[in-house]
C-alpha positions as CSV (number, residue, x, y, z in Angstrom):
1,X,0.0,0.0,0.0
2,X,1.3,3.4,-0.9
3,X,2.2,5.3,2.3
4,X,2.5,9.0,2.0
5,X,2.7,9.5,5.8
6,X,5.8,7.4,6.4
7,X,8.1,9.3,8.7
8,X,11.4,8.7,10.5
9,X,9.4,8.2,13.8
10,X,7.1,5.6,12.1
11,X,10.1,3.8,10.7
12,X,11.7,3.6,14.2
13,X,8.5,2.2,15.6
14,X,8.3,-0.3,12.9
15,X,11.9,-1.6,13.6
16,X,11.0,-1.9,17.3
17,X,8.0,-4.0,16.3
18,X,10.1,-6.3,14.1
19,X,9.1,-5.1,10.6
20,X,11.0,-3.1,8.0
21,X,10.1,-1.2,4.7
22,X,10.9,-2.0,1.2
23,X,9.9,-0.6,-2.2
24,X,9.3,-2.6,-5.4
25,X,12.0,-0.7,-7.2
26,X,13.9,2.6,-7.3
27,X,11.1,4.2,-9.3
28,X,8.2,2.8,-7.4
29,X,6.1,4.8,-5.1
30,X,4.8,1.7,-3.4
31,X,6.3,0.9,0.0
32,X,5.4,-2.3,1.9
33,X,6.2,-3.7,5.3
34,X,8.2,-7.0,5.6
35,X,8.0,-9.4,8.5
36,X,9.9,-12.6,7.4
37,X,8.9,-15.9,9.0
38,X,12.6,-16.8,9.1
39,X,14.8,-13.9,10.0
40,X,18.5,-13.5,9.0
41,X,20.9,-12.6,11.8
42,X,24.6,-12.7,12.3
43,X,25.4,-14.0,15.8
44,X,28.0,-11.5,17.2
45,X,30.1,-14.4,18.5
46,X,29.9,-16.3,15.3
47,X,31.2,-14.1,12.5
48,X,33.4,-16.2,10.2
49,X,36.6,-14.9,8.7
50,X,37.9,-17.1,5.9
51,X,41.6,-17.6,5.3
52,X,41.4,-15.3,2.2
53,X,39.6,-12.6,4.1
54,X,42.2,-12.9,7.0
55,X,45.0,-12.4,4.4
56,X,43.2,-9.4,3.1
57,X,42.9,-7.9,6.6
58,X,46.5,-8.6,7.4
59,X,47.6,-6.8,4.2
60,X,45.8,-3.7,5.5
61,X,45.9,-1.6,2.4
62,X,42.6,0.1,3.2
63,X,41.1,2.4,5.8
64,X,37.8,2.1,7.7
65,X,35.7,5.0,9.0
66,X,32.4,5.3,10.9
67,X,29.7,7.8,9.8
68,X,32.2,9.6,7.7
69,X,30.0,9.6,4.6
70,X,26.6,8.1,5.3
71,X,24.9,9.6,2.2
72,X,27.6,8.2,-0.1
73,X,27.1,4.7,1.3
74,X,23.3,4.8,0.9
75,X,23.7,6.2,-2.6
76,X,26.1,3.4,-3.5
77,X,23.7,0.7,-2.0
78,X,20.9,2.1,-4.1
79,X,22.9,2.5,-7.3
80,X,22.4,-1.0,-8.7
81,X,20.2,-2.5,-11.4
82,X,17.7,-3.9,-8.9
83,X,17.1,-2.1,-5.6
84,X,14.4,-1.7,-2.9
85,X,15.6,1.8,-2.0
86,X,13.3,4.3,-3.6
87,X,13.6,8.1,-3.2
88,X,11.3,8.2,-0.1
89,X,13.2,5.4,1.7
90,X,16.5,7.0,0.7
91,X,15.5,10.4,2.3
92,X,14.1,8.7,5.4
93,X,17.4,7.1,6.2
94,X,19.2,10.4,5.7
95,X,16.7,11.8,8.3
96,X,17.4,8.9,10.7
97,X,21.1,9.5,10.3
98,X,20.7,13.3,11.0
99,X,18.8,12.4,14.1
100,X,21.5,9.9,15.3
101,X,19.7,6.6,14.6
102,X,21.3,5.5,11.4
103,X,25.0,4.8,10.9
104,X,27.4,3.8,8.2
105,X,30.8,2.1,8.1
106,X,33.0,3.0,5.1
107,X,35.9,1.2,3.5
108,X,38.4,3.1,1.3
109,X,41.4,1.9,-0.7
110,X,44.9,3.3,-0.4
111,X,43.9,6.3,-2.7
112,X,41.0,7.2,-0.4
113,X,38.4,6.0,-2.8
114,X,35.2,4.6,-1.3
115,X,35.1,0.9,-2.3
116,X,32.6,-0.6,0.2
117,X,30.3,0.0,3.1
118,X,27.3,-1.0,5.1
119,X,24.6,1.0,6.8
120,X,21.8,0.4,9.3
121,X,19.7,1.6,12.2
122,X,20.6,1.2,15.9
123,X,18.0,1.1,18.6
124,X,18.9,0.0,22.1
125,X,21.3,-2.9,21.7
126,X,19.9,-3.9,18.3
127,X,21.5,-3.1,15.0
128,X,19.3,-3.5,11.9
129,X,21.6,-3.9,8.9
130,X,19.9,-2.4,5.9
131,X,22.3,-2.7,2.9
132,X,25.9,-2.9,1.9
133,X,27.9,-2.5,-1.3
134,X,31.3,-3.5,-2.7
135,X,33.2,-1.9,-5.5
136,X,36.5,-3.6,-4.6
137,X,37.6,-7.1,-3.7
138,X,36.3,-8.2,-0.3
139,X,35.3,-4.6,0.5
140,X,31.8,-5.5,1.9
141,X,33.3,-8.4,3.8
142,X,35.8,-6.1,5.4
143,X,33.0,-3.7,6.3
144,X,31.0,-6.5,8.0
145,X,34.0,-7.8,9.9
146,X,34.7,-4.3,11.3
147,X,31.0,-3.7,12.0
148,X,30.6,-7.0,13.9
149,X,33.7,-6.2,16.0
150,X,32.4,-2.7,16.7
151,X,28.9,-3.9,17.7
152,X,30.5,-6.4,20.1
153,X,32.8,-3.8,21.6
154,X,30.1,-1.2,22.1
155,X,27.3,-3.2,23.9
156,X,25.1,-4.6,21.1
157,X,23.5,-8.0,21.4
158,X,21.6,-8.4,18.1
159,X,22.7,-7.9,14.5
160,X,19.6,-8.2,12.3
161,X,20.4,-8.8,8.6
162,X,16.7,-9.2,7.7
163,X,17.3,-12.0,5.1
164,X,19.9,-14.6,4.8
165,X,21.8,-14.6,1.5
166,X,24.6,-17.1,0.5
167,X,27.1,-14.3,1.0
168,X,25.9,-13.7,4.6
169,X,25.7,-17.4,5.3
170,X,29.4,-17.7,4.3
171,X,30.2,-15.1,7.0
172,X,28.3,-16.9,9.7
173,X,24.8,-15.6,9.2
174,X,21.9,-17.9,10.1
175,X,18.1,-17.9,10.0
176,X,16.0,-18.0,13.2
177,X,12.2,-18.3,13.4
178,X,10.1,-15.2,13.8
179,X,9.2,-16.0,17.5
180,X,12.9,-16.5,18.4
181,X,13.8,-13.2,16.6
182,X,11.0,-11.3,18.4
183,X,12.3,-12.5,21.8
184,X,15.9,-11.5,20.9
185,X,14.7,-8.2,19.7
186,X,12.7,-7.5,22.9
187,X,15.8,-8.2,24.9
188,X,18.0,-6.1,22.7
189,X,15.7,-3.1,22.8
190,X,16.0,-3.2,26.6
191,X,19.8,-2.9,26.4
192,X,22.0,-0.1,25.3
193,X,24.6,0.0,22.6
194,X,26.7,3.0,21.6
195,X,28.2,2.6,18.1
196,X,29.7,6.1,18.5
197,X,31.4,5.4,21.8
198,X,34.7,7.1,22.3
199,X,36.6,3.8,21.8
200,X,38.6,4.0,18.6
201,X,37.8,1.8,15.7
202,X,39.7,-1.5,15.8
203,X,42.8,-2.2,13.8
204,X,42.7,-5.1,11.4
205,X,44.9,-7.0,13.8
206,X,42.4,-6.5,16.6
207,X,39.5,-7.6,14.5
208,X,41.4,-10.8,13.6
209,X,42.5,-11.5,17.1
210,X,39.0,-11.0,18.7
211,X,37.4,-13.1,15.9
212,X,39.9,-15.9,16.5
213,X,39.0,-15.9,20.1
214,X,35.2,-16.2,19.6
215,X,34.5,-17.9,16.4
């Protein structure tokens, strides 16, 4: 159903209720709410770093930032042949970012070019991953590795990926039933995470070390 009254506050309430919005396409005005029977999540103690990704992290010829260029990450996520991010959804996430609810993690190459990133919404101790992109080898995997580490270090307990794709499954993502997800969500909403805590972003070596200890 077309929803001309969708606001940032409505969107936050939807996330807290376990549903999220999607559009049929970039040019569609139709926005619908999604509540999967099986929900994709990445257990924060179960992120999988493959040998090839570990080598990429050790090489370290990239930089990672947090909330440095949220708009560019959203634009890159929407700039694909098929996308659920229409103009209204795009603008709503910019509103959520301006209000401090939505965040991005950016990956740049040695020349400072944005090559990958991920963005999502944080409420309580729950992080709702919305979309990611990769314009360089392993860029989105690097972004997720750093994001998972950051979530663990700053008090989060739930990383909601909405759906489970083969890509996310290879990194440790799993599906859980709706009832189990709702219970985890309720607990997470009662907690407190702070993605923007004063703690510096991890180094690649710290990400690898902590992942080795827990996965």
